[in-house]
C-alpha positions as CSV (number, residue, x, y, z in Angstrom):
1,M,-18.9,48.0,7.1
2,T,-16.2,50.5,6.3
3,C,-13.3,52.1,8.1
4,L,-11.5,55.4,7.4
5,H,-8.3,54.6,5.6
6,H,-5.7,57.4,5.1
7,R,-3.7,57.7,1.9
8,S,-1.2,60.4,1.2
9,V,-1.1,61.9,-2.3
10,V,2.0,61.5,-4.5
11,L,2.1,63.3,-7.8
12,L,3.9,61.3,-10.6
13,F,5.4,63.1,-13.6
14,P,6.3,61.1,-16.7
15,G,9.5,61.7,-18.8
16,T,10.9,61.2,-22.2
17,G,9.0,58.8,-24.3
18,A,5.6,59.8,-22.9
19,Q,5.1,62.6,-25.3
20,H,2.7,62.4,-28.2
21,A,1.2,64.8,-30.7
22,R,-1.4,67.2,-29.2
23,M,-0.9,65.8,-25.7
24,A,-3.3,67.6,-23.4
25,A,-4.0,70.1,-26.1
26,G,-7.7,69.8,-25.5
27,L,-7.1,71.6,-22.1
28,H,-5.5,74.7,-23.6
29,G,-8.0,77.5,-23.6
30,H,-10.5,75.3,-21.6
31,E,-8.8,74.9,-18.2
32,P,-7.5,78.3,-17.1
33,V,-4.9,77.1,-14.6
34,F,-3.5,74.7,-17.1
35,T,-3.5,77.3,-19.9
36,Q,-1.8,79.9,-17.8
37,A,0.9,77.5,-16.7
38,V,1.7,76.2,-20.2
39,D,1.7,79.8,-21.6
40,S,4.1,80.8,-18.8
41,V,6.6,78.1,-19.7
42,L,6.4,79.0,-23.4
43,A,6.6,82.7,-22.8
44,H,10.1,82.2,-21.3
45,L,11.2,80.9,-24.7
46,G,10.1,84.0,-26.7
47,A,9.6,83.4,-30.4
48,E,10.6,79.8,-30.1
49,G,7.8,79.4,-27.6
50,E,5.3,80.6,-30.2
51,A,6.6,78.0,-32.7
52,L,6.3,75.3,-30.0
53,R,2.7,76.2,-29.2
54,A,1.9,76.2,-32.9
55,D,3.3,72.7,-33.4
56,W,1.7,71.4,-30.2
57,L,-1.8,72.6,-31.2
58,A,-1.4,71.7,-34.9
59,A,-3.0,68.5,-36.4
60,V,0.2,68.0,-38.3
61,P,3.2,69.8,-36.6
62,A,5.9,71.3,-38.7
63,V,8.5,69.7,-36.4
64,P,7.7,66.2,-35.2
65,M,7.0,65.7,-31.5
66,D,9.8,63.1,-31.3
67,A,12.4,65.8,-32.0
68,D,14.2,67.0,-28.9
69,S,13.3,70.6,-29.7
70,R,9.7,69.7,-29.3
71,S,9.5,66.7,-27.0
72,A,11.6,68.1,-24.1
73,P,10.1,71.6,-23.7
74,L,6.5,70.5,-24.4
75,L,6.6,67.5,-22.1
76,F,8.1,69.8,-19.4
77,A,5.3,72.3,-20.0
78,V,2.5,69.7,-19.9
79,D,3.9,68.0,-16.8
80,Y,4.3,71.3,-15.0
81,A,0.9,72.6,-16.0
82,M,-0.8,69.3,-15.0
83,G,0.8,69.6,-11.6
84,R,-0.5,73.1,-11.2
85,L,-3.9,72.1,-12.4
86,V,-4.2,69.2,-9.9
87,E,-3.0,71.3,-7.0
88,S,-5.5,74.0,-8.0
89,W,-8.3,71.5,-7.1
90,G,-7.2,71.8,-3.5
91,V,-4.9,68.7,-3.6
92,R,-1.8,69.2,-1.4
93,P,0.6,66.4,-2.3
94,A,2.7,64.8,0.4
95,A,5.5,64.2,-2.2
96,Y,6.4,64.3,-5.9
97,L,8.1,61.5,-8.0
98,G,9.2,62.2,-11.5
99,H,10.7,60.0,-14.2
100,S,13.6,61.5,-16.2
101,M,12.4,64.9,-17.5
102,G,9.5,64.5,-15.0
103,E,11.9,65.0,-12.1
104,F,12.9,68.3,-13.6
105,A,9.3,69.4,-13.8
106,A,8.7,68.2,-10.2
107,A,11.7,70.2,-9.1
108,A,10.3,73.4,-10.6
109,L,6.9,72.8,-8.9
110,A,8.7,72.1,-5.6
111,G,10.6,75.4,-5.8
112,V,14.1,74.0,-6.4
113,F,14.3,76.0,-9.6
114,R,12.5,79.2,-10.5
115,L,10.4,78.5,-13.5
116,E,12.3,80.9,-15.8
117,D,15.7,79.2,-14.8
118,A,14.3,75.7,-15.4
119,V,13.0,76.6,-18.9
120,R,16.2,78.4,-19.8
121,L,18.4,75.5,-18.7
122,L,16.2,72.9,-20.4
123,W,16.3,74.8,-23.7
124,K,20.1,75.2,-23.5
125,R,20.4,71.5,-22.9
126,V,18.3,70.8,-26.0
127,Q,20.7,72.9,-28.0
128,M,23.7,71.3,-26.5
129,Q,22.4,67.8,-27.3
130,R,22.6,68.6,-31.0
131,T,26.3,68.2,-30.8
132,T,26.1,64.6,-29.5
133,P,25.8,61.5,-31.7
134,A,22.3,60.3,-32.6
135,G,20.9,57.4,-30.6
136,G,17.9,56.3,-28.8
137,M,16.3,53.9,-26.3
138,L,14.7,50.4,-26.3
139,A,12.1,49.3,-23.7
140,V,12.7,45.6,-23.2
141,A,10.4,43.1,-21.4
142,A,13.3,41.6,-19.3
143,T,15.2,42.0,-16.1
144,Q,18.5,43.8,-15.8
145,A,20.3,40.5,-15.2
146,E,18.8,39.0,-18.4
147,L,20.1,41.9,-20.5
148,A,23.7,41.9,-19.2
149,S,25.0,40.2,-22.3
150,Y,23.5,42.9,-24.5
151,L,25.4,45.7,-22.9
152,G,28.6,47.3,-24.3
153,H,29.8,49.6,-27.0
154,G,28.0,52.5,-25.4
155,V,24.7,50.6,-24.8
156,V,23.8,50.7,-21.1
157,V,20.7,50.3,-18.8
158,G,19.1,53.7,-19.0
159,A,16.1,53.0,-16.8
160,V,14.6,50.4,-14.5
161,N,10.9,50.9,-14.8
162,A,9.6,47.6,-13.4
163,P,11.1,44.2,-12.5
164,R,10.7,43.1,-16.2
165,H,10.6,46.5,-17.8
166,T,14.2,47.7,-18.5
167,V,15.2,50.4,-20.9
168,L,18.5,50.2,-22.9
169,S,20.1,53.4,-24.2
170,G,23.0,54.1,-26.4
171,P,24.3,55.4,-29.8
172,E,22.4,54.6,-32.9
173,E,24.5,51.8,-34.6
174,P,25.2,49.8,-31.4
175,L,21.6,50.1,-30.4
176,R,20.5,48.9,-33.8
177,L,22.7,45.8,-33.4
178,V,21.2,45.2,-30.0
179,G,17.7,45.4,-31.5
180,E,18.7,42.8,-34.0
181,K,20.0,40.5,-31.3
182,L,16.9,40.9,-29.2
183,T,14.8,40.0,-32.2
184,A,16.9,37.0,-33.0
185,D,16.6,35.9,-29.3
186,G,12.8,36.2,-29.4
187,R,12.7,39.0,-26.8
188,T,9.9,41.6,-26.8
189,F,10.9,45.2,-27.1
190,R,10.0,48.5,-28.6
191,R,11.9,51.6,-29.7
192,L,10.9,54.7,-27.6
193,A,10.0,58.0,-29.1
194,S,13.4,59.6,-28.7
195,R,16.3,60.3,-31.0
196,T,18.7,61.0,-28.1
197,P,20.5,58.3,-26.0
198,Y,19.3,59.7,-22.7
199,H,20.7,58.3,-19.4
200,S,23.8,57.0,-21.1
201,P,27.5,58.0,-21.2
202,A,26.9,59.4,-24.7
203,L,25.7,62.7,-23.0
204,A,28.7,62.9,-20.7
205,P,30.4,65.6,-22.8
206,L,27.5,68.0,-21.9
207,V,28.0,67.7,-18.1
208,P,30.8,70.3,-17.5
209,E,29.0,73.0,-19.5
210,T,25.7,72.2,-17.8
211,E,27.2,72.3,-14.4
212,A,28.8,75.7,-15.2
213,L,25.4,77.0,-16.2
214,L,23.8,75.7,-13.1
215,G,26.4,77.5,-11.0
216,G,24.8,80.7,-12.0
217,V,21.3,79.6,-11.0
218,R,19.6,80.1,-7.6
219,L,18.7,76.7,-6.2
220,A,16.7,75.9,-3.1
221,A,15.6,73.0,-1.0
222,P,12.2,71.6,-2.1
223,R,9.1,73.0,-0.5
224,T,7.4,69.6,-1.0
225,P,9.4,66.3,-0.6
226,L,10.7,65.2,-3.9
227,H,11.7,61.5,-4.3
228,S,14.6,61.3,-6.8
229,A,14.5,58.4,-9.2
230,Y,18.3,58.8,-9.5
231,T,19.0,58.1,-5.8
232,T,15.7,56.2,-4.9
233,K,15.4,58.5,-1.8
234,P,13.9,61.9,-1.0
235,L,16.0,64.7,-2.3
236,S,18.2,66.2,0.4
237,E,18.8,69.9,0.6
238,E,22.5,69.3,-0.2
239,E,21.5,67.5,-3.4
240,A,18.8,70.1,-4.3
241,V,21.3,73.0,-4.3
242,S,24.2,71.0,-6.0
243,P,24.8,71.9,-9.7
244,A,26.7,68.6,-10.1
245,F,23.6,66.6,-9.0
246,W,21.4,68.1,-11.7
247,A,24.1,68.2,-14.4
248,V,24.8,64.5,-14.4
249,Q,21.1,63.4,-14.6
250,P,21.0,63.0,-18.4
251,T,23.9,60.4,-18.1
252,A,22.6,58.5,-15.1
253,P,20.0,55.6,-15.1
254,V,16.5,56.3,-13.9
255,L,15.6,53.9,-11.1
256,F,11.9,54.4,-11.2
257,W,10.8,51.1,-9.9
258,P,13.1,51.0,-6.8
259,T,12.0,54.5,-6.0
260,L,8.3,53.8,-6.4
261,D,8.8,50.7,-4.3
262,Q,10.3,52.8,-1.5
263,V,7.5,55.4,-1.8
264,L,4.9,52.7,-1.5
265,R,6.7,51.0,1.5
266,D,6.6,54.3,3.4
267,G,2.7,54.3,3.6
268,D,-0.5,53.9,1.7
269,R,-0.5,56.2,-1.2
270,L,-2.9,57.8,-3.7
271,L,-0.6,58.1,-6.8
272,V,-1.8,60.7,-9.3
273,E,-0.1,60.8,-12.7
274,A,0.1,64.4,-13.7
275,G,1.2,64.1,-17.4
276,P,0.4,62.4,-20.7
277,S,0.2,58.7,-21.8
278,Q,-0.5,56.9,-18.5
279,S,2.9,55.2,-18.7
280,L,3.6,55.6,-15.0
281,T,0.0,54.6,-14.2
282,V,0.5,51.3,-16.0
283,L,3.8,50.6,-14.2
284,A,2.3,51.5,-10.8
285,R,-0.7,49.2,-11.3
286,G,1.8,46.3,-11.4
287,H,3.1,47.0,-7.9
288,E,1.8,44.7,-5.1
289,A,0.7,47.7,-3.0
290,V,-1.7,48.8,-5.8
291,R,-2.8,45.3,-6.8
292,S,-3.7,44.6,-3.1
293,G,-5.8,47.8,-2.9
294,R,-3.7,49.4,-0.1
295,S,-2.6,52.1,-2.5
296,A,-4.3,53.4,-5.7
297,V,-3.3,55.2,-8.9
298,V,-5.2,57.9,-10.8
299,P,-4.3,59.0,-14.3
300,T,-5.2,62.5,-15.3
301,L,-4.9,62.3,-19.1
302,P,-5.7,59.7,-21.8
303,P,-3.2,57.0,-22.8
304,R,-2.8,58.5,-26.3
305,A,-4.1,61.3,-28.5
306,M,-7.9,60.8,-28.5
307,G,-9.1,64.3,-29.2
308,P,-9.9,67.4,-27.1
309,E,-13.1,65.9,-25.5
310,A,-11.2,62.9,-24.3
311,D,-8.6,65.2,-22.6
312,R,-11.4,67.0,-20.8
313,R,-13.3,63.9,-19.8
314,S,-10.1,62.3,-18.4
315,V,-9.4,65.4,-16.3
316,C,-13.0,65.6,-15.1
317,A,-12.8,61.9,-14.2
318,A,-9.6,62.4,-12.3
319,R,-11.0,65.4,-10.4
320,E,-14.1,63.4,-9.5
321,R,-12.0,60.5,-8.2
322,L,-9.9,62.8,-6.1
323,L,-13.1,64.5,-4.8
324,A,-14.4,61.1,-3.8
325,A,-11.1,60.5,-2.0
326,G,-11.6,63.7,0.0
327,A,-9.0,65.7,-1.9
328,H,-11.2,68.8,-2.1
329,L,-11.8,69.1,1.7
330,P,-10.4,72.5,2.8
331,Q,-7.2,72.6,4.8
332,G,-7.8,72.6,8.5
333,T,-11.0,70.4,8.4
334,S,-11.1,67.0,10.0
335,G,-10.8,65.4,6.6
336,R,-7.3,66.6,5.9
337,D,-4.2,67.1,7.9
338,H,-1.1,69.1,6.8
339,S,0.9,66.1,5.6
340,G,-1.0,65.6,2.4
341,T,-3.2,62.8,3.8
342,L,-6.6,62.2,2.4
343,P,-9.4,60.1,3.9
344,V,-10.6,57.2,1.8
345,D,-13.5,54.9,2.7
346,L,-12.3,51.3,2.1
347,P,-13.9,48.0,3.0
348,H,-13.1,46.8,6.5
349,S,-10.6,43.9,6.4
């Protein structure tokens, strides 16, 4: 026997570290909505956008994907385009949740930023980051408390992704020494694909100029609720239109797990990761609400570069799962209300 169980859709957008060569490239020229959205982002970058597209679609890019000049704009473009693609299937999300760069893509989709302003600001920030010292991030299988003794000399907690998934961020030499200490202590960690110490004080010198740039941009309240991984709460109108709020994000820690926990406490959810690598899908699967079956998570792209056909199969599988969940029912039918709720048949408990 089954009963009708309602889950609201939340789109998840991954951030820095999720990028990889040819991420979602198999969809370009194959999925019209995705193609148009990516091309719109790159068009706002002019000649640089053409170079970005060439590297993205190349088997061997001229500039590596880990370089900020490639990872930041292309990850934004893929996140944004995947969000557009999922919504083109008739899915009307109840909320967005982005990780790091993913929150910026979510804000563009939610109408906080006009697309052209978001792309211009993103590219300007990439250029400004070239003036900061090199650094990076380490993902460590440990709690914040367990890593307290490793902090200092510019190394800070850059992200809390799960109870035992903490990211440390900082300048290159102090971070290298922390890596040596982690190895000596037998702790499991890996270096993330970034050459910039995101979410650390190393980027603080960029805040004043970024805030000044944002002062000339039209900002608006989100059309769709946007849960901020910097505050763990839905973005308020005051925060959405505040240049200071957006300017300090590269220096502030990403509190993804506490934010996800709050989102899943608010109701049963169908989490849809609209971006590459399935990193947020893996994290969400560890949450009790997903493990118990009350909520569920659907990735839209493969976990790594697996070729064009794998990209297309993954998108088709995600579309089918959302169809099975009722995501394609037209607005106004009994299967969907206007809050982003979808009907899902689950075993009666």
